C-alpha positions in Angstrom: -7.4 -15.6 13.9 -4.5 -13.6 15.1 -2.6 -12.0 12.2 1.0 -12.4 11.4 1.9 -8.9 12.7 0.6 -9.9 16.1 2.6 -13.1 16.1 5.7 -11.2 15.0 5.2 -8.7 17.8 4.9 -11.5 20.4 8.0 -13.1 19.0 9.9 -9.8 19.2 8.9 -9.3 22.8 9.9 -12.8 23.8 13.2 -12.7 21.9 14.0 -9.4 23.7 14.2 -11.5 26.8 17.0 -13.7 25.3 20.5 -12.6 26.4 22.4 -10.9 23.6 25.5 -13.0 24.0 24.1 -16.2 22.6 24.8 -15.3 19.0 23.0 -17.0 16.1 21.1 -19.2 18.5 18.8 -16.2 19.2 17.5 -16.3 15.6 16.9 -20.0 15.9 15.1 -19.5 19.2 13.0 -16.7 17.6 12.1 -19.0 14.7 11.1 -21.8 17.1 9.0 -19.4 19.2 7.3 -18.1 16.1 6.5 -21.7 14.9 5.3 -22.8 18.4 3.0 -19.7 18.7 1.5 -20.3 15.2 1.0 -24.0 15.9 -0.6 -23.3 19.3 -2.9 -20.6 17.9 -4.0 -22.8 15.1 -5.2 -25.4 17.7 -7.4 -22.8 19.4 -10.9 -22.2 18.1 -10.5 -18.5 17.7 -12.7 -16.1 15.7 -11.9 -12.6 14.5 -13.4 -9.6 16.4 -15.6 -8.9 13.3 -17.0 -12.5 13.4 -17.6 -12.2 17.2 -19.4 -8.9 16.8 -21.7 -10.3 14.0 -22.6 -13.2 16.2 -23.2 -11.0 19.2 -25.6 -8.8 17.2 -27.4 -11.9 16.0 -27.7 -13.1 19.6 -29.1 -9.7 20.7 -31.7 -9.7 18.0 -32.7 -13.2 18.8 -33.0 -12.4 22.5 -35.2 -9.4 21.6 -37.4 -11.6 19.5 -37.7 -14.3 22.2 -38.7 -11.6 24.7 -41.3 -10.3 22.3 -42.7 -13.7 21.7 -42.7 -14.6 25.4 -44.7 -11.4 26.1 -47.2 -12.3 23.3 -47.6 -15.8 24.6 -48.3 -14.4 28.1 -51.0 -12.1 26.6 -52.6 -15.0 24.7 -52.6 -17.2 27.8 -54.3 -14.4 29.8 -57.0 -14.2 27.0 -57.5 -17.9 27.2 -57.9 -17.9 31.0 -60.3 -15.0 31.1 -64.0 -15.7 31.3 -65.7 -15.6 28.0 -68.5 -13.1 27.4 
């Protein structure tokens, strides 16, 4: 999930777009933006980069194993189709 620093950075960038003359409403807007971002991000099915990399490595190893097994099956099928001596 996205950490609090990232959310705070997004809020900072958004609140920089708010005109300075609105007074204390700017802080309220920042709080509302922060809450909305956190709520929206919680609804998303996100994983950390570490979790993504772990699953990617598992998938790569699985793909290699499947390819190895496919090659072995092809070899065995050739042996079964060849005339017996």
